[in-house]
N, C-alpha and C positions, 0 to 999 in steps of 0.2 A: 629632649625626647619626652613626649607625654605618656602617661600611664593609661591603661585600659581599666575603666571602673568595673567593679564586681558585677553590676547589673548588665554591663556589656558582655562580660564573659558568659553569664547565664544565657543571655539572648543568643549569642553565637552557638552555644551548646544546643539550645532548643532548635535553632535553624539547621544545624548539622544532623540532628536525629531525624527531623522531619524530612530532610533531603534523602537520608539513607532509607527511610521507610518508603518514600516515593519511588526511588530508583530501583528498589527491589523488584518492581513490576517488570523489569527487563528480563527476569529469569526465564520466562516462557520463550523469549526470542533466542537466548543463548543456551537453553537446555540445561542450565545449572547455575551455580552461584560463583563460578570462577571470575566472572566479570566484576564482582564486588571489590576485588583488590584495586582495579582501575577506578571504580567509582569512589572508593575511600580516598585514593590518591588525589582525585579531582577535588573532593571536599577539602582536603588538607591544603592543596595548592591555592584554591580560591580564598579560603579563610585566612591562610597565612599572608597572602598578598594584601587583603583588606586590613589585617592587623598591623602589618609593617607600614602600610600607607598612612594609617592613622597615627601610629607612634612617631613616625618620622615626619609627619605633617606634609606628606606629598599630596599634590593635587590629583584630581581624578584621572587625568590622562597618564601621568607618570605611574599611578597605581595600576592602571590597566596594562601598561607596558611591562611592569614588574610581573604581573600575573602571566603574561604571555611568555616571558623568559622562564619563569618557574614551570610553566606547562611543558615546554620542550626539554628543560633540564631534568625534570623528575619523571616524565611519562614513559620513557623507554622500558625500564624493567617491569612496569605494570601493564603496558599495552602490547608491546612487541618484544618480549624477553628473548626470543630467538634471534633477534637482530642486534642485541646489545653487545658491546665490547667489554670484556671482563665483567660480565653479568649485569652491571648497572650503568655503564657509560653509554651515551647515545652514539649512534653512527649516522652517516648520511642517509642510509636506507630507513632507519627508524625515525629520523627527523622528518623525512619525506612522508612516511606513513602517518605520523601524527598530524601533519598538515592536511594530507588528503583525506584521512579518516574524519577529521572535524568538519570537512566540507561535503564530501561525497558519501560518508558512511551512513547518513540518514537514508539515502536512496537505496543503498545496498541492503540495509537491515530489513526493509519492507519488501524487497524483491527476492532475497535469498530465502529459500525454504528453511524453516526452523528444524533443528538448532543451527544457528549461524556460526560457522567456523572459519569461513574464508570469505574475503581476503583477510590477512592478519590484522590490518589496520581497523577492522570494524569495531574492536574494543575501544577505539578512541571516541565512540559515540557517548557511552556513559561517562567516560573520563572528562570529555569536554563539557558535557551537559552539567555534571556536578560542579566542575570548576567555575563555570559561568554563573550558575545559581548561587553558589557560595560567595563568589566575589561581589556580585551585586547586592545580595542580602547582607553580607558583612559590612559593606560600605554604608548601606542604609541604617543598619543597627548602630554603627559607631559614629556616623557623621550627621545623620538626619533625624533619627529617632530621639536622641537626647534633647533636641531643641524644644520639642513639645510632645511629651509622652501621652498620646491619646490613643484610644482603641482604633481609630481610623488609620492612624499612621502604622500601628502595629499590624493591622490587617493588610496594608499595602506590602509590608515586608513578607507576608505569607504568600504573595502572588507567585514568587519563584518556585517554592516547593510544590504549590498546587499545580503549576504548569508541568513540573517534573513528574508529578503523579499522573497527570493526564498523558504525558508522552509515553510512560510505561504501559498505559492501556492501549494507546493508538499504535505503538510500534510492536506490541506483543502479538499473541495468537488468540484463538478462540478460547483456550483454556487459561483462566486467570490463576495467578499465583497468590494464594492466601488472601484473596480480595477482602473478605469480611474482616479478618484480623487486622490487616494493614489499614483498611479504611477506618475502622473504629479507633485504632490506636492513633492514627494521624489526626482524626477529628478531636479526640479527647485531649491530646497533647496541645494542639493548636488552640482549642477553646480555653483550656486551663491557662495557657500562657497569656492569652488576651485578657482573661479575667484578672490575672496578677499584674498585668501592665496597667490596668485601669486604676487610677488613683495613687500611683507611686509617687507622684510629685506633691501630694498633700502633706503639709506640715502639721503634726499633731504632737501632743504630749505623750508621756509614757503610757498612761492609761488609755488614751485614745489610740495610740499605735497598737497596743495589745488587742483592744476591741476590733480595730481594723483588720489585724492579722487573723483573728478568729472568724470574722465575717468573710474575709477572702478565702480562708481555708474551707469554711462551710460551703460557700458558693462554688468554689472549685470542685469540691466533692460532688455537689449536686449536678454540676455541669458534666463531670466525667460519667457519673451514673446515668444521667439522661442520654449522653452520647452513646454509651455502650448499649443501653436498652433500645433506643430508637434505631441505632445502626444495625443491631442484630436483627430486630424485627423487620426493618426495611430491607436488609440484605436478603433475608429469606423470602420476603413477599415480592419484591420487585427486581431482584437480581436476574439478569437475562441468562437464559440457557446458552450453551456454547454457540449454536448456530446463529443466535440473534445478537451476539456480542459484536459491536462495531470496532473493527481493527483495520488499519490502513492496508495491510498486506492483502486483504480480501477485496479491496477496491482498486488495487494497482494491477493493470493489465500486464501479464508477463511480457518482457521485451522480445522473446523469441516467437516468431510467427512462422509456423510450418508451411503456410501457404506461399512463402517466399521461395521455397525450394521445390523441385519436382517431386511428384509422388514416387516413393520407392517402388511401388508396384508397377508403375509405368515403365521402369527399366528392367523388368523381370527377364525378358528374352536376351538382354545383353549378357547375363550370366550364363544362360544355357547355350548360347551360340559363340560368343567371343571369349568368355573366361571359363569355359567348361573344364578345361584341364589345368587352369592356372590356380595356384594357391592364393586365396583371398585373405585368409587370416591363419595364424598359427596360435592355437589355444591349448593351454595346459590346465588340467584339473577337471575336465569333463568326465562324466560317467556314462556308461552305455544307456542309450535311450534319450539322452539330453538333446534339446534343440536350442539353438541360439535365436534370440528375438532381436529383430532389427527395428521394426516399426509396427505400431498398431494403428490401423486406419479405420475411422468410424464415421466418415462423411462421404456421401456419394452424390455426385452432381449430374449423373447421366453420362458423363464422359469417363470418369475414373473415380476410384476410391482414393481418399487422401486423409491425412491427419487433420483433424478439425483445427481451425484457427483459434486464437485466444478468445474471440468474442463468442464462439460456439462451443468451446470446451466446457460444457456444464457438468458432465458426469465425472470427468477425470481431473478437472482443475487446470489442465494445460501443463506446459513445461515451465518450471521455475528454476531460478538460480540456486544451486546447492553447494555446500562444501564437500568434504570427504564423506560426511555422514548423510545417508539418503533417507528420506521419509518413508514410513511403512504404508502399505496400501490399506484402505478402509475395508475393501471386500476381497479377502483372500484367505484361504486356509492353507497355511504354509507348512511344509514338511521338512525334508532333509536339507542340510546346508551344502553350499558349494563355495569353493574358493578358486577362482580361475585367473589366469594371466593371459592377456590377448596382445598379440603383436600384429600390426597391420602390414599386409603385403601388397597385392595387386588390388587396392581399393582406395578410393578417394571420394569421400562424401562426409556429411555432417553427422550421420546416424552411427551410433556405437553399438555393436552387437552385445547383448547381455544374456544372462541365463536366469530364469525365475524372476524374483523380485529382490532387488539389491538392498543391502544394508549399508555398505560402504563402497566407495569407488575412488581410487587414487591413481592419478596420472603418474607415469614413471619416466616420462621423457626428461632430458636435461632442461628443457625449457618449460616444464610443467607449471612452474610458478606463474609464468606469464599467461598460461592458458587456463589457470584455475578458475578465473572469473568467467570463462566461456562455457563452462559445463552447465547443462540444463538436464533436469530429470522429471519424468512423469511417473509418479508413484503408482497410480491406478493402472497404467499401461505397462509398467515395468521396463520402460525404454529410456535411453539416454541420448543426448545430443551434445556435440562439441561444435559450437557455432563457428569457431575459427577453422574447422575442418580437420578430419583425420586423414592422414596420408601414409605412405610407406614409411615404416619406422616408428609410428605412434604406438606406444605401449601403455597399458593400464592394468590395474589389479582390481577385481570385483569380488566382494563377499556377498552371497545371496542365499535365498532359500527358495525352493521350487514349490509350485502349486500342487497340492494334493488333489487328485482326481478320483472321487469315489466310484464304485461300480454303479451301473445304471439302476440296479435294484434299489440302491440307497437313495437315488434321486427321483424315484417315481412320485413320491409325495412332496417333493421340494418344489416350490414355485420359482419361476424365473424372477430375478430381481428387477424391479422397476426403476430404470435409470433414464435420465433425460439426455438422450443422444441427439446429435444434429439430425434433422429430418432428411429422408431420402428424396431425391428429386428425379423425375423422369423414369419411374419404374416401368419397364416394359410390361405390357399386358400378358405376354406369353410367359414371362417369369412368374407373375402372380398366379396365372392359371396352373402352371406346373407345380407351384408351391402347394396349392390346395389339393391337387391330384396326388402328389407324392406323400403329403402328410397323412392323408386318409382320415380314418375315424379314430386315430389313437387318442386315448383319454388324457394323457399327461404330456407336459411340454417336452420332457426328455425323450419320450417315445416318438413324438412328432418330429423332433429334430433328428433323431437317429434314422427315421424313415427317409427324411430328405437326404441325409448323408448316404444311406444305403442305395437309394435310387440312383443318385448321381454316380456312385462308385461302380454299380453293376451295369448300368445302361450306357455308360460313356466309355470312351477310349482315350488313351493318353498319347499326345503328340506335341513335341516342342517346335514343330515347324522346321525341322532340320531336313537336309537333303536325303538323309538315310531313312527318314520316316516314311511309312507306307502311304499316308495321306497328309496333305498339307494342312497346317493349322495356323490360322492368322493370329497375329499378336493383338493385344489390346483387351480391354474389358469394359468398353463403353456400351451404351444401350444397343447399338447396331450389332456389335460382336456377340452380345448375349442373345439377341434375337436369332442370329445365325446359329448359335450353339444349339438352340432348341428346335429350330425349323428345318435344319438339314436332316437328311435321312438317318444320319448317325451323329451322335454327340461326340465331337472331337475337340480336344484342347488340352491344356496343362493346368497346373495349380493356379495360375493367374485367373483363368476363366471359371474353373469349378468353385474356387473359394469365393470369388466375387459373386457368382450366381447364388450359392447357398446363403451367403450373408444377406442378400436381397430377399431371398425366399423367407428367411427367418424374420426379417423386418416386416414383410407383408403379413405374416402370421401374428404380428404384434410383439415379437421378442427382440430385445436389444441385442445387437450383434456387431462384431467388428472383424475386419480381415487383418491377420497378423502375417507379416513377411519375415522370414528368417532363414536358417540353414539347419539341415539335418545331416551332419557328417557321420561317416562310419567310425565308431569308437570301439576300440578293442578293450578287452578286460585288462584291468591293471592300470588304466590311465596312461599318463605320458602325454607328450605333445601330439596334437592332432592337426593335420593340414586340412583346412576347410577350403574345398575347391568351389569354383563357380557352379559346377554341376550339382552341388549339394544344396542349392537354393530351393526353397519351398515356401508354401503359403497355406494357411489353414484359417478356420473360422473359430471364434470364441463367443460364447453366450454366457452371461452371468446368472448364477443361481443363488437364491437368497441364503445368506449365511455360509455359503460354500466358497464361492469365487467364480472365476471365469473358466468354464469347461471347454476343452478343445474338441473340434470336429474336423476330420480330414476327409473331404468328399472326393478327392482326386482318385480316379481309377488306376489300377496297375496294368490293365490289359492294353498292350500296344498293337495287337494284331487287328487292325481295322478291316472288316470284310470289304472286298472290292465289289462294286456294283457293276453288273453286266448290262450295259445299255446297247441294244441292237443298233447297228450302223444304218442310217437311212439310205434308201436306194436313190441313185441319181436320176432325176427326170430331165430329159432334154428340153431346152427352152428355145423358142423361135428367135431367129436373129432379128435384131432391131437396128435400123440405121441410126447412127449417132448424130446429134445436131452439130451444126458447124461450130467451130471454136470461137469463143468471144474474143474480141480484140482487147478488151479491158480486163484487167485483173479484178477479182472480187473486191479487193480492198479499195480500188479506185471508185467503185460504185457506191461506197458508203460515205456519208457525210459525217465528219467528226463533230461531236457535240461534247460539251463539258458537263459532266455529271456531278451534281452537288452531293457529296457524301455526308454532309452534315445531317445528323439525326434530327428528325422533325421535333422531337421533344426538347433537344438542346437548343433549337432555334427559338422555341416558344418559352423556354424557361427563363424567368427573370434573373437578374444578377443576385448571387447569394454570397454572403461572407463565408470564408472557409472556417472550419471548426476551430483552428488554432486562434483565429481572430476573436471568435466568441469566447474562447477560454480566457484570453487576455482581458477582454472587456469585462467578463464576469469576475475575474480575479482582482481587477483594479476597481471596477465600478461598484460592486456590491459593498466592499468595506468602506469605500469613499462615501457611498450613500448612507450607510449606517452611521458614519461619523458626522457627515456634513448636513444631512437633511434635518435632524433634530436641532442642530445649531442654527440653521437657516430659519426654521419655524420660530424658535425663541427670539432670534434677532428681529424678525418681523413684528412679533408681539411687543418687544421692547420699544421699537420705533413707534408703533401705534400708541403705546402707553405714554411715551414722551410727547407725542403730538397732542394727545388729549389734554395733558397737563399744561401745555403751552397755549391753550385756548381759554376763552372765558374772561371773566372780570380780572382786573389787575391784581387784586389781593389773592385770588385763586391761583393765578400764575406764579406769584411769589411763593405761596405755600406749596405749589407743585414742584418748584425747584428743590425745596427741602425734602419733600417726599421722594423725589427721584434720587437724591443723595443717600437717604436712608436705605432705599431698596438696593442701590448699588453696593453699599457696605454689606448688607445682608447677603447678597449674591456672592460676595467674596468670602463668606464664612463667618462674618461677625453676627452677633446676636442682639439686635436692638430690642428694647423692652416693647411688649405688646401694647400696653396702655400707659402712656406717660406723656408728659409735656415735651416740647421740643428741647427745652433746656435739659431736662432729665435724660432724654435720649442722647443728647450730645455728650453729656458727662459720662454716661454708660459706655458710649463708643470710645471716648478718650481713655477710659480706664482699661478697656480691652486692648487698645493700641499699646498701652504701657505693658500689659501682661504678656503680649506676644512679641515684645522686643521691637516695636515700631514707634518708639517714643520720638525718634529723630524725625519721623514724618510729621508728627503733631507739632514739632517745634521748628519746622523747616521754613521759617520766614513768612508764613501766611497766617491769616486769622484763625485762631482755634475754632473748633466746631461749636463750642459754647457761645463764642462771640457771634458766629454766623447764625446760630439759633436765635439769640436775642435780637439780632438785626431783623430776621424774618418775622419774629413776633411783633416788633415795632411797626414794620410795614403792614402787617395784616390787621393788627388791632389798634393802631395809632389814630385812625380816622383821617389822616392826611391823604391827599391825592398821590397815588403811586404812578409815576410816569413810565414810559416804555424803556427809557434808559436805565431806570432802577431795576426793572424786570430783567433786562438782559444782564445787568451787573450781578444780580443774585444767581441767575443761571450759570454765569461764567464762574463765579466763586464756588458754586456747588460742583460743577464739572471739574474744576481744578482740584478741589479737595478729594473727589472720588478718584481722579486720575493719579494723584500722588500716592494714595494708599494702594491702588492697584499695582503701580509700578514696584512698590516695596514688598507686596505680598508674595511675589514669585510667579513663575510661569505656570506652575501646576494649578494654583488657585485661580489665576486668570482664565486658564483653560476650562476649569470646572464651572466658573462663573458664567461662561458663555451658554451653558445648558440650564442655568437657573433663572427662574422668573419670579420676582418678588421675594418676600422673606422666606416663605415655607415651600417654595417651588423645588 
């Protein structure tokens, strides 16, 4: 069993501290530092596996397998303590979670709204990341770095912590966690370590060692001071503000698309006709005056109001995966708190009724753990979705706070918030004209909106289209239905039509608006369970005011007594009798010739073949990295081939000298340092000395002529004055190629790979 040198222990300690500083960036995703226990466990697992592999002289594959075993054996109490047996022992559930979290947790952490709390296995992301970085870095420190302690090799070891630092940024949120402090500390420690690594292999006397330590100490202090100063100044000068911070969660389209489901407002009449007397929900914890929110619709297509899809949800950010903790809205003045429990009865859909703006939402079903990943929440709309669907028996608990609605006198001088909502399509002209007529000359937005609300409420009549209603009222809120609402002698409709119309009027006046559908049950004083009936369904309009929030407007009239129109019955006028033509022997259908109609769209016939979006995505994901890696290599390879061809032309002595020049350049491209100005023999001896220093003496003595012998032979051919034949030229090129190939094979894959990008000595 081999021992770990003191320098290796120091290197492992530096690597662990850098990894801890880097992974602290995950704090914004998890909303706290609880995940650090899992991260520290990952650092210990990776480092321990690397140390044991080095001490027991295990190969790389066995060391990796050892790390995997430790990963599953140690991770349960730190990642999924709730599933542990006797607090620390793993179970099948925890082992499965550790495996799934390491693979799928990366996608969950950028799609679940922060703070990430569900699913439980998401803590495996920092655990696995820390374990991998510590394992790879530990093996490099203990196996690769001692072979040749150079700043370049030490810099390679730092790649893992740097990538871990970047992952904390990309997987985080717009709000950075102590970014200047962590960045400066990371850079100072890394630069100091690089400075101390440089020159550790130099053998000196006592006086020389003392002087070297003083110089390294002074240099390290200068490096730290410079890093702190430059980092602080640069952090203040160029640090992005929160909206400009690049994070992956802002670039990931939420997986839930509301457009895949019918608009909730389109099924409004189902509640008033078929479910009017049926309990839809049973809710505990409501207070008098509360309304339940089902869905907020901010997109109008000319046919219906709907929830904007993920590509159009600019103002509210769309629906994102959440845990039990819900994100707070950006624009809302929140007041009193509510704690309600909802049990679903005669209802089957994906939309979950809520009250106000939620802070926590917890599913109470026996199978809630399986449905936890199906919960989506829109913080700005205050509405929730269960993608697997809510049905009879679904239960959940919601803690929320309701929006404060100031008096109109307090809103007179408050402007409407400017939010980027999806544009309205196919706005009927009559709706625009009525908006300008009803708004009048009111000077403030709140007064104009109240005028719209008041005009619809006082001039219209309420009818749900039931048989008991005095006047029929057609369902729907498309452009044709709204035109009918304003062009008939009387405005007749229900909340569906009036809310849809007022929201379009507000949009025409330049105010952001949305239609909210929900329920307004009768709530008695003292609380208790409330049965929400289908007849309690309602809809209203909301408009955002700067610094206040979304203010509700309810334009639906209460008057159901629609005046009857007295239309005089027209008098019958006798018509002369007209003889009917004889009956045709052939049916009308037989007189028509069947033709085939091409339903293909003209644009589709003329459109050329196009690759689908997923194909372009694959091409870009593979092609761009391949081009970055291979194109420079191809350019250098062409230049090297041209260089070789030029040296292989001309007089015989020049071709022999070209063989030696080609050999020296290939040595330089492999990382050797030939003298700039020296004879061939001096160059050969310098290269042989470097071979010995780098542990490649076996290459120099491997049964072929030493470089110094080849250099002397080339000098004799060039300066001897004898005729040099083609056979001699080919023999010199063959010897030079063999010498270069031998050292390339012994130098290792990495140096050969880097050599492909180098051209000549200083390229």
